C-alpha positions in Angstrom: 129.7 58.8 146.5 127.0 60.7 148.5 128.9 61.4 151.6 131.5 64.1 151.0 132.8 64.1 154.6 136.2 63.0 156.0 137.0 62.5 159.6 140.1 64.3 161.0 142.3 61.2 160.6 141.0 60.5 157.1 141.5 64.1 156.1 145.2 64.1 157.2 145.7 60.8 155.3 143.9 62.2 152.2 146.1 65.3 152.3 149.2 63.1 152.2 147.9 61.4 149.1 146.7 64.6 147.4 150.2 66.1 147.9 152.3 63.1 146.9 150.3 60.8 144.6 150.9 58.8 142.5 153.2 56.8 144.8 153.7 53.2 145.7 151.7 51.7 148.5 155.0 50.8 150.2 156.1 54.4 150.1 152.7 55.4 151.5 153.2 53.0 154.4 156.6 54.6 155.2 155.2 58.1 155.0 152.2 57.2 157.3 154.5 55.5 159.8 156.7 58.6 159.9 154.0 61.4 159.8 151.0 59.7 161.5 152.7 57.0 163.6 150.6 54.4 161.9 151.3 50.7 161.4 151.1 49.2 158.0 147.7 47.6 158.7 146.2 51.0 159.6 147.5 52.6 156.4 146.0 49.8 154.3 142.7 49.9 156.2 142.2 53.6 155.7 143.4 53.5 152.1 140.9 50.7 151.3 138.1 52.7 152.8 138.9 55.8 150.8 139.4 53.7 147.6 135.9 52.2 148.2 134.5 55.7 148.5 136.1 56.6 145.1 138.7 59.1 146.2 141.8 57.1 145.5 142.8 54.0 143.6 145.4 51.3 144.6 146.2 49.3 141.5 149.2 47.0 141.3 150.7 48.7 144.3 150.4 52.2 142.8 148.2 54.6 144.7 146.7 57.4 142.6 144.0 60.1 142.9 140.6 59.7 141.5 139.0 62.9 142.9 141.3 65.8 143.5 141.4 67.9 146.7 139.6 70.9 145.2 136.9 68.8 143.6 136.3 66.9 146.8 135.9 70.0 148.9 133.7 71.6 146.2 131.4 68.6 146.4 131.5 68.7 150.2 130.5 72.4 150.1 127.6 71.6 147.7 126.5 68.9 150.2 126.5 71.4 153.1 124.4 73.9 151.1 122.0 71.2 150.1 121.6 69.6 153.6 121.8 72.7 155.8 120.3 75.5 153.6 117.8 73.6 151.4 120.1 74.1 148.4 120.0 77.9 148.7 123.4 79.4 148.1 122.1 82.9 149.1 120.9 81.5 152.4 124.4 80.0 153.0 126.2 83.2 152.1 123.8 85.2 154.4 124.5 82.8 157.3 128.2 82.9 156.6 128.5 86.7 156.4 126.5 87.2 159.7 129.6 85.8 161.5 132.4 86.9 159.2 132.6 90.2 157.5 133.9 89.9 153.9 136.9 92.0 152.9 136.6 94.3 149.9 138.8 91.9 147.9 136.5 88.9 148.8 133.4 90.9 147.7 135.1 91.8 144.5 136.2 88.2 143.8 132.6 87.0 144.5 131.1 89.6 142.2 133.6 88.7 139.5 132.6 85.0 139.9 128.9 85.9 139.7 129.3 88.1 136.6 131.4 85.4 135.0 128.8 82.7 135.6 130.6 80.9 138.4 133.9 79.2 138.7 137.1 80.7 140.0 137.7 84.4 139.7 
């Protein structure tokens, strides 16, 4: 999957799945009806689209996660850096910090990630 973007509606739907999966497709329909005011057909249409994109799987009526929320948004962030900053993480950080001052805690966490070779701090 090359496009790591979700529209607002897809994002709300994906969050429901990331929070509750695995669950039956019937239960998903009920949740979407209650929380999104969707009809059954809308739920299945969006589910099929996100399954085709590799985020979720619907096998034998059981919906499960293929790519977790954190992994999805990590890949989305990588795509933003690639497309908007020619793959330069320093350029991205420079642009980000021009508009938002980092707290001492954020700076310390970033330095810890750098010194540890990346990953979570």
